C-alpha positions as CSV (number, residue, x, y, z in Angstrom):
1,M,48.5,-10.8,-80.9
2,T,45.1,-10.1,-82.3
3,K,43.9,-6.5,-82.1
4,A,41.4,-5.9,-79.4
5,N,37.9,-5.2,-80.4
6,I,36.7,-1.9,-78.9
7,E,33.1,-0.8,-79.5
8,L,30.3,1.2,-78.0
9,G,26.8,-0.2,-77.3
10,N,23.5,1.0,-76.1
11,V,22.5,1.1,-72.4
12,T,19.4,-1.1,-72.0
13,P,17.3,-2.5,-69.1
14,H,19.3,-5.7,-69.6
15,N,22.7,-4.2,-69.0
16,I,22.0,-1.2,-66.8
17,K,23.3,-3.2,-63.8
18,Q,26.7,-3.4,-65.5
19,L,26.7,0.4,-65.8
20,K,25.8,0.7,-62.1
21,R,28.6,-1.7,-61.2
22,L,31.1,0.1,-63.5
23,N,30.2,3.6,-62.1
24,S,30.5,2.3,-58.5
25,V,34.1,1.1,-59.2
26,V,35.2,4.1,-61.3
27,F,33.7,7.1,-59.6
28,P,34.0,8.2,-55.9
29,V,30.4,9.4,-56.0
30,S,27.3,7.3,-56.3
31,Y,24.4,8.0,-58.6
32,N,20.7,7.6,-57.7
33,D,17.9,5.7,-59.4
34,K,16.8,8.8,-61.3
35,F,20.2,9.1,-62.9
36,Y,19.9,5.5,-64.2
37,K,16.2,6.1,-65.3
38,D,17.3,9.1,-67.3
39,V,20.2,7.2,-68.8
40,L,17.9,4.5,-70.1
41,E,16.0,7.3,-72.1
42,A,19.2,9.0,-73.2
43,G,19.6,7.1,-76.5
44,E,22.9,8.1,-78.2
45,L,23.9,10.1,-75.1
46,A,24.6,7.0,-73.0
47,K,26.9,4.3,-74.2
48,L,28.7,1.3,-72.7
49,A,32.3,0.7,-74.0
50,Y,33.2,-2.9,-74.7
51,Y,36.7,-4.3,-74.8
52,N,36.4,-7.8,-76.4
53,D,32.8,-8.0,-75.3
54,I,33.5,-7.0,-71.7
55,V,32.0,-3.8,-70.4
56,V,35.0,-1.7,-69.3
57,G,33.7,1.9,-69.7
58,A,30.7,4.1,-70.1
59,V,29.7,7.6,-71.0
60,C,26.5,9.3,-69.9
61,C,25.4,12.8,-71.0
62,R,22.4,15.0,-70.9
63,I,21.3,18.2,-72.6
64,D,21.5,21.2,-70.5
65,T,19.5,24.3,-71.4
66,S,20.2,26.5,-68.5
67,E,22.1,29.8,-68.8
68,K,20.3,30.7,-72.1
69,S,22.4,28.3,-74.1
70,R,22.1,24.7,-75.3
71,R,25.0,22.7,-73.8
72,L,25.9,19.0,-73.6
73,Y,26.8,18.0,-70.1
74,I,29.0,14.9,-69.7
75,M,27.7,13.5,-66.4
76,T,30.0,10.5,-66.4
77,L,32.8,9.3,-68.6
78,G,35.0,6.6,-67.2
79,C,36.9,3.4,-67.9
80,L,38.2,0.7,-65.6
81,Y,41.7,1.3,-64.6
82,P,43.4,-1.8,-66.3
83,Y,41.8,-0.7,-69.6
84,R,43.0,2.9,-69.6
85,R,45.3,4.2,-72.3
86,L,43.9,1.8,-74.9
87,G,41.8,4.4,-76.7
88,I,38.5,3.6,-75.0
89,G,38.1,7.1,-73.4
90,T,39.0,8.6,-76.7
91,L,36.4,6.6,-78.5
92,M,33.8,7.8,-76.0
93,V,34.8,11.4,-76.3
94,E,34.8,11.2,-80.1
95,H,31.3,9.7,-80.0
96,V,30.1,12.7,-77.9
97,L,31.9,15.1,-80.3
98,N,30.3,13.4,-83.3
99,F,26.9,13.6,-81.7
100,V,27.1,17.4,-81.1
101,E,28.5,18.0,-84.6
102,Q,25.7,16.1,-86.3
103,D,23.2,17.9,-84.1
104,G,24.8,21.2,-85.0
105,N,22.9,23.2,-82.3
106,F,25.0,23.1,-79.2
107,D,27.0,26.0,-77.8
108,S,29.4,23.9,-75.8
109,I,30.2,20.7,-74.0
110,F,31.0,20.8,-70.3
111,L,31.7,18.6,-67.3
112,H,33.0,18.6,-63.7
113,V,36.3,17.1,-62.7
114,Q,37.7,16.8,-59.2
115,V,40.5,19.4,-58.9
116,S,43.0,16.6,-57.9
117,N,42.2,14.5,-61.0
118,E,45.1,15.7,-63.2
119,G,44.9,12.7,-65.5
120,A,41.3,13.5,-66.5
121,I,42.1,17.2,-66.8
122,D,45.0,16.5,-69.2
123,F,42.9,14.0,-71.1
124,Y,40.1,16.5,-71.8
125,K,42.5,19.3,-72.7
126,K,43.7,17.1,-75.6
127,F,40.2,17.5,-77.1
128,G,40.1,21.2,-76.7
129,F,38.4,21.5,-73.3
130,E,39.6,24.2,-70.9
131,V,39.1,25.0,-67.3
132,V,36.6,27.8,-67.2
133,E,35.8,27.9,-63.5
134,T,36.3,26.1,-60.2
135,K,33.4,25.3,-58.0
136,Q,34.1,25.2,-54.3
137,H,32.6,22.3,-52.3
138,Y,31.0,20.8,-55.4
139,Y,31.3,17.3,-54.1
140,K,29.6,16.4,-50.8
141,R,31.4,13.4,-49.4
142,I,34.8,13.3,-51.1
143,E,38.0,15.2,-50.8
144,P,39.1,17.4,-52.3
145,A,35.5,18.7,-52.6
146,D,36.2,21.3,-55.3
147,A,35.6,20.7,-59.0
148,H,36.9,22.3,-62.1
149,V,34.4,23.0,-64.8
150,L,35.9,22.0,-68.1
151,Q,34.3,23.3,-71.3
152,K,34.7,23.0,-75.0
153,S,33.1,25.8,-77.0
154,L,31.4,24.8,-80.2
155,R,30.1,28.0,-81.6
156,K,32.5,30.1,-83.5
157,P,32.6,33.2,-81.3
158,Q,31.7,36.4,-83.0
159,T,34.7,38.4,-81.7
160,N,36.4,41.5,-83.0
161,G,39.7,39.6,-83.2
162,M,40.7,40.1,-79.6
163,H,41.6,37.2,-77.3
164,E,41.4,37.3,-73.5
């Protein structure tokens, strides 16, 4: 058996339809045209994941500067079901972590996960994310409608040695 070739590629006007198709299969919510327009301008913050030249996953992020901090928001990160547990999601998360490390000016990375999605919650916890709050009725047309906010802090907190 030859080793599978897994790599990340840019989202372009030529392959954006593949991203739309992938998201429609992977996620229970649909994304509007503005989402995809922004993704085309996101550069390193949006990547398609290829498994032997087939698009099987994607990650899309944006920079969030609300709440007086500079945070990276993972809007979507997903992989087609048959291709899970092959390291594709890990490669995408590592890409995001490398991006924020090279930038050096982010306070944290965060995302929303449906409260019932234990697989995703466990996956992100492996990378040091933790549930920091739960938003009631975050999703409009799916059940359960609540979402956990998972966050990974990047700044070394200036604490007096006390933990919560």
